[in-house]
N, C-alpha and C positions, 0 to 999 in steps of 0.2 A: 237478239243474243249477241251480236257483234259489239254493240255499245257496252253492254254489260261486261263482256269478257275483256274489254280493253281498259277497264278501271284499274288504276294502280295507286298504291299508297307508297310514296317515296319518303323514307325516314332518313333525313339528311343531317349529319353532324356539321356544326358550324365552327370555323376558326376565325382568324383575323386577317386572312390574306387579302380580303377586300381593302383593308386599310393599309397594309404593308407592301403590297405589290408594286412593281416598277411602273413608271410612266403614269402616275396618278397626278392630278392637278393639286395635290396636297402632300404634305410630309407629316408622317406620324410614326412613332415607335412604341411598341408595347411596354407596359409596366412602368412607364415614366410619368404617368399622370397627365400626359398631353391631352389637350382638348380634341374632341372629335371634329372632323370637318363639318361644314354646314350641310344639313340634310338635303337641301335643294341642290347644292353643288354635286353631291354624291349621286342623287337620283338622276340628274340631268346627264352626268357623265356615264352612268350605267345604261341609259337609253341609247347611247351612241357607241358604247364600247363593244369590243369583240368578246362574247361570253367566254371563249376559251382562255382569254388572258385576264378577264375582269376579276375572277376569284377562283379558288380551288373548287368551291361548291358549284359555281355556274359552269365551270369546265365539265364537271361530271354530269350535271343535269342537261347540258346542251347535247351531250352524246346520247342521252336517253330520250331525246326528242320529246320533251315535256309538252303535253297537249291538254285539250278539254276534259279528257277522261281521268286525269291525274289529280291527286291531292298530295300536297307536300307538307311534311311536318319537319320544321327546322328545330333541331335540338341545340341549344346554345348554353355556354357556360354561365355560371353564376357571377358574371362580371359585367360591368358597364360596356366593355369592349365587345364581348360576345353578344350581348343584347343589341347593341347598335348595329353590328353586322347582320344579325338575323333579321332585324326590323327592315333594313334596307333591301335585303334579299326578298323578304316577304312582299314589300311594296313593288318590287320589280315583277314578281311572278303572279301577283294576285289576279291579274287580268289574263294570264296565260294558261291557267289551269282551273280545275274544278273548285279547289279551295286551298288555302294556306293556313297553317297553324304554327304558333310559336310555343315551344316548351322549354322552360328553364330547368337546367339540371342542378338541383339544389346542392350547394356546398362544393361544386366543382369549380375551382378557381386556380389562380397562379400559385398560391401557397401550398406547401406540402402538408400542413397541419390537418386539413380536412379533406385531402384528396381522396383518401380511401372511402370516406362517406360519400363523396361526390360520385365515385365510380359505382357505388351501390345505388345511388339515386338514378344514375344512367341505366343500370340494369332493370330496376323496377319500372322506370318510365317506358323503356323500350319494350319490355315484356308485356306491359299493360296495353300498349298500342297494338302489338301483334295479336294478343288475345282478343281485344275488342274487335279487330277486323275479322278475325276468324269466326268468332261467335256470331257476328252480323250475317255471315254466310252470303255475302253479295258477290262472291267470286273475285274479289279484289286481289290483284297480284301485289305481293309485298316485296319491296326492294330496299335494302339498307345501303345508303350512299355514305361510305366511311372514308371520306377524303379530308374533310376539314376537322379541326380540333386538335386536342392534345394527342400525342402518340399513344399513351396508355389507353385513352378513350377509344381510339381507332382499333387497337388490339382487342379490347373487350367486345367491341361491336362485331369484329370478325369472328371471334369465338362464339358469341351469342348467335350469330347467323348460322354457323355450322351446327350448333347443338339444337337449334329450333328449326332447322331445315328451311332457312330463309336465304334467298340470294343476296350476296353482298357485292357491290361494285366499288371500284376505286380507280383513280387516275392520278398519276404523278404529274407535276408541271412539265416534265420532260417527255412524258409519254404522248404518243400521237393517237392511241386508241384506248378505249375503256378496258380495264382489267376486271374480269368477272370471277368472283370466288363462288362457284355454284353450290347449290344445296348438296350436302354430303351425307352419306349413310353413317353418320357419326352420332353416338349416344354415350352416356355414361350409365353406370349401373343404377337404374331407377329403383331396383329392389333394395339397394342400400338406403336410398332416401325413404322408401316405404317403411323399412325396418326401424329407421330412426326418425320417423315422422313426428313423434311427440317431442323429441329434442329440438328439431327445426322450428316447430310451432312455438315451443316454450321460449327459446332464445330470441325469437322474433317478436314476442309479445311485449317485452320491456327490457331495459338494461339489466344485466345479471352480474352479480359479484363473482370474482374469480373462484372463491371457495365453492359456490353453488355449481359453477360450471365444471369444476374438477371432478365432482362426483359422477357426472355424466361421462366425462372423458376417460376416467379410470375404467368404466364399464365397456366403452367403445373407443379405444385409442385412435382408430382411423379418423375420428372426428377432429382430432387435434390440428390437422392440416387445413381445416375449414374455418377456424376461429382465430381471432386476434384480440389483443388487449387495446382498448381505446385509451386516449390520453385523459379520460375522466375517471379512471379507476374501475371501469366496467369491461366486460368481455362481450364481443359481438361476433357475428358471422363476418368473415373476411369477404372482400369483393368476389374472390373465387368461390368461396363457400356459398354465397348468395346466388351467384350465377348458376352453379350446379343444382342448387335447390330449386330455383325458378325453372331451370330447364327440365328437371324431373317433373315438376308440376305441369308444365305445358305439354310434355310428352304424354302424360296421363290423360290430359284433356283431349289431345289430338286423337288418341286411340290408335287403331290399326293403320299402318302405312298404306297408301294407295298402291295397288298392284299394277304392274306393267300390262298393257293390253295383250290380247291373244295374237298369235302370229297369223299374218295374212297367208292364204294358200297360194297366192301368185308368186312366181319367180321374179326377181328384180327386173329383168328385161321386159316383162309384161306390164309393168307399172307405169312406164313412161308414155306420155300422150302429148307429143309436141308436133306431130305431123301436120304439114300445110298451115301452120300458124304463123302469120306475118308479124314478126316482132324482132327487135334487135337482141342479139344474144351476146352478153359480155364475155370477156376472156375467162376461161376456166369453168364455164357453166356446165359443160358435160360431166366433168369430174364431180362437181357439186351435186348435180341431179342424180348421178350414179350413186353417190353416197346416201342421198335421201332414200333412193329405192332399195338400198341394202338394209334399211331399218326394218326390223321384223314386222312391225305393226302397220307399216305404210302399204296402202293398196293402190294408190293413184297419185301421180304427179303430173300436172298439166299447167297450161297458161292461165293466168287470172288477171284480167284488166284492173280489178279493184285494188290490187296490191301495189300499184304504182305509188300510192301515197300511204302515209301513216307509219306505224311501228313496223320494223323489219320482219318480225315474227309475231303474228297475232291470231287469236282464235276467231274463226268465222262462224262455226256452228258446233257448240260443245256437245250437243246431244248426239250428233253423228260423227264427231271426232274430226271435223274439218279445220285445217289450219292454213292460214295465208303466210307465204314466205316470199321475201324479196332478196334476190342474190345480185350483188354488184354494188356500184356506187351511184350516187344521184346523177341522172342523165344517161346512165349506162347500166341499167338494171334489168333483170329478168324477173317479172312478177309471177308467182306460182300459187296454185291451189294444191294442197297436200291432203289427201283423204286417208284416214287411218281406221283401225279397228277399235280405237278408244271410244268409250261411251260415257257421257256425263262430263261435267266441267272439271272435276278433280283429275280424272284420268287423262283428259285432253290437255290440261295444263302440264301434266307430267311429261307428255310427249313434246309439247311446245318448248318446255324448258330444255329438253335434250337437244332439240333442233337449234335452239339459240346458241348452243355451245359448239356446234359444228364449225370446222374451219372452212 
């Protein structure tokens, strides 16, 4: 169960910071048609470089402690520069994780002409990956790494994560720690999408003439904010319209949200079990343990040798709601076993996600 629950799919947007960062053994600037550096030179430099400084994507992935249970999907722009960076990142990580995939975001490039279409490709591609993972029902934890790429691309990934209840992580080059945008209880009116299902299906089937679309919009004016005119004389769903439509579809597939586990009958002071355990205790551990014990569904918090290594918070036994937690920094950490009233993988994942966000 532990190996299964540690599986993650990391959807990582890719920019060009690998090429443009400081202290590279090459010089390159975007949009100028400059040749890319030699592949061998880049790969050799990456093998020795500090991941935190090598690229925005590697900075984020290094904080996530990529390991054998992970698969990474690199989403790159429809440009030679984006493809080059994604390929070099894939070569670096292919022996460090379960698998690596490259996905091109069709029509997402430097020019504004097709950018809207590119954002819609991004939405379809990302939603497809999330749906595929969820339908496979392997217990794979999905994380969107929205650090690299165009600013609009990152913004849409953030909103997509919120609407689909997928964790989004981000790190700026000046940040020392990973910023997590957790799953939010955010949704839009799926009933609106259901009422206008025929319209959404109709406009997605093929390009539509303005006159045809107007007949729909006159009957339901609220749809006007979700469509846009293309430069080819046809009307399409806007990126925002497609995002909300896909979110409504995914929420329908996902069904009823997972409920928070029942409350443990034990008071917080009865949940701590650290007596006579010989181990080093990092600064602030008591406050953190007290916070764990205050969580309603937690029934036991004690020492766990197996949590010295691996992900900081991971599921040890999903059927019994057991979660491993490590508090502190490398070389000065308190490894713990946290037992809860959660039962089953989905409920245990819900609690584990909450614990990940504790300060």
